[in-house]
N, C-alpha and C positions, 0 to 999 in steps of 0.2 A: 573580166582579169581578176586575178586573186590580188587584193590590194593590203592584205593583213602581211605586214614584213616580218611577223613572227612564224609564219608558215613558212618552213623550207619549200626552198623553188622547186626540189622536186616532186613535191605532192602535185606540183600542176600538170604532170605526166600522165594522171590519171582523168584529166579534165574533159579531153575530147570525147569520151565515151557520155559525159554527164551532161553535155553542153545543151543539150535539149532542156535541161531542168534545171540550170541554173537561175540565180534570181537576178532579175534585170539590174539591182545596185550591188554596189559593194556588201559582203557580207562579213559578218562576226562570228559565224559557227558553223565550221565544217567536220563533219564527223560520220566515217562510213563505217564504224564496227562499233555497235551498242545493242545492250541488251535490256531487257524491260523483266517485269515479274512474271510475266507469263510463262518464263521457264526458268532459268536460274539466277536471273537478277532480281533487285530489289526496287528498281526504277519504274513507278506509274507511270502510266501515259499521262493523266491529268499533271504529274509534275514536269514531264516534258512539255505540255501545252502550255503551262505556266511560264515555263523558263525561257521558250523559244518565242514568246510572244514579243513583238518589237525589236527582235533580234534578226537581222536580216541571216538567212543561214541554208545549208543544204544538209540532210543526214539521211542516214540508212538506218533503219531497226534489223538488226542481223541477229535475232533469237537462234538458238540452237534446235533446229529440226520443227519449227514452229512460226507462223506468220499471222497470228492474230492481232498481237500489237501492230505491226506492219499494216495490215489491213484497216485498223481504226485510225491510225493517225495519216494513212495515205488520202482517205476521205475525209479528212478533218479540215474544213476551208481555213485557208491563211497558212499551211504548212508545205514546206517544201523537201518531199520524202522520195529516195529513191528504192524502188521494190527490193529487198533484199532477204537472205537468210544465210545462217551460218549453218552449214551440212556437216555431221560427223560420221566418220567410218567407222566400221567396227574394231578397228585396232588404233582408235584416237585419231586419227589425222580427221583434218578440217580444212572445208572449203568455204570463204566468202564468195556467194553467187548473186549478182545482182541482174537486173532486167529492165528492159525499156519499158515494158508493160506490165501492168499490174496484174492482168489478166495471164500472162505468161508465168507470173511468179505463182499464182493460183493452180494453173494446171501441173506446173513442175512441181508442187507440193503435193498435192492430191494424187497425181500419178505415179510420181519417183520417190516421194520422200516418205509419205503417209503409210505406203505396204509394205515398207522395210524399217520402221522405226522399232528401237528397243522396247521391249515390253515394261524396264523401269529405269535404264539408263538415260535420261534426258540428253545427255551431249552425244550420244549415240544412235546408230542405225546397224542393222545387220548384213551392211552392203561394203563393199571394197572401193577404192579409190577411181577405178576403171568404170564401176557402173555410174558414178555420178559425173565423171567428164561426158561419158557417151549421153547420158540423159539431159545435160544443162545445153549440150551443144542442138539438141532437138529446137531449142529456143533461141531469140536474139538475147544473148546471156554474157556476162563479162565474170569471167573466172579468176579469183584471186586466193592465193595461200596466205593465210594470217599468221603471224608469229612466228616465222618460219626458224628464227633462231630462239625462240622464247625460254621458260625455264620449266625444267624438269621434262614430263612428256611432252611439252611445247616445244620443245628442241627437235624440230623434225631433221634438221642438219646431221644431227648427231644419232638421232634413235630411228631413223626412217631411212633402212637402205636403199629405197627405191625412190628418193626425192629429187635426185636430178632426172630420172625419168619424167616425174609429175611437172616439174619446174618448164620442161620444153613444152609442156601442152598446156599450160595456162597462159593467161592473158596478162596478170599481174600480180606484183609481190607488193604485200603491205611492209611499208619499210619504215614506218613509224607507227608504233604502237603503245601508248601512253602508259599501259600498266606493267610494261618491263623496263628493264635497266638500258639507257642509251647506247652503251657498248654492244648490246644484242640487236638493237635498232641500226646499228653502223654494219654489223654483217648482214642483216638483210638487205640494206642498199648495197652491198657489194655484189651479193648475187644478183640481186637485180640488173646493177649495170653489167655486169657479165655475161648475163642473158639476155640484155636488150628488153626488158618487159615492162609495162605501165608500172607505175607505185600508186598504191593507196595508202591511206592511213586513219586512224579512227582512236578514239579513246579505248575501246574494249571495256566501257564502264559496265561496272554491274551494281551500284551503289550511285547516290545521287552525288555525293562528296567528288566523284571521280569526274562526273560530268562538267561540275563546276572548276574543277583544277584543270580538266583540258581546254575548258571556255577561257581561264585566265593565259593559260600557256599561249593560246592565240592570240590574246589580245594586250597582253601588257607583260611588263618586265617580270622573267620566270629565274627568280634568285637560287640561290644555293637552299636557302630555306624553304621555298616553293616548292624545290625537289625532294626537300627530307617530308614535307609534308605530303607530298604525292605519295611517295613509298609508304606512308603510314596508311594514307587511304587505301593503298593497294592490300597491303597487309589485311587490314580490316577487312576489306571485301573478300578475302581469299577464307578470311575464317567465318565470317558471316554466311559465306556461299556453302562452306561445308557444313555446317548446321543443316542448310535448307536442302543441299543433297542427301543427307541421313535421312530427312524427314520424307523426302520423296521415295527415296530407296527403299 
């Protein structure tokens, strides 16, 4: 059972799907939304291996339209990894998709993601949202809408007129994203409650400091100063990633 009192109880709603992968002892770091330098993040797999060492944990590497880091960490002894990916549609809508088996993630990527990858936009593909819903259902998968009330183009509640059609078809909604304001996470929680969906959560980290901040959020008192630092880290991540996106484009 989840024993960290700093983790909201609603996060536990996602645990039945992940039950077979839960560590046998109390954990100190849970993160189901995490990016590496394989795509638009700056977090290396070596950092994660060192950071997670001797920390009871369960995480998912959800890089944009890529699975290289997930495969590497999944095969690393001592790490508890849920196979996952964040797929982006042609209009910017995204799904977090988790799999029971690493083989299914690989098949999904090869057959359904790689053929529709955008030529230069790493966070997008050339497919619309119904395509990924259909393709993911071919496997034992768990489909989640991330940052449903996020900032700017990530605010699907405001800028995607089909959002309620999608929420009816997914398994869960990310109700805590460490990279966005608390008020927006509260909106996500309300949608999840109305729709009766499972809840997931994650750092949505792209830089190491965001991982460390989310760890502290789960394991220590998170003061107003800590929230201020978190916001600074999030801004830094946006600025750094903007440069990386320009380079990749």
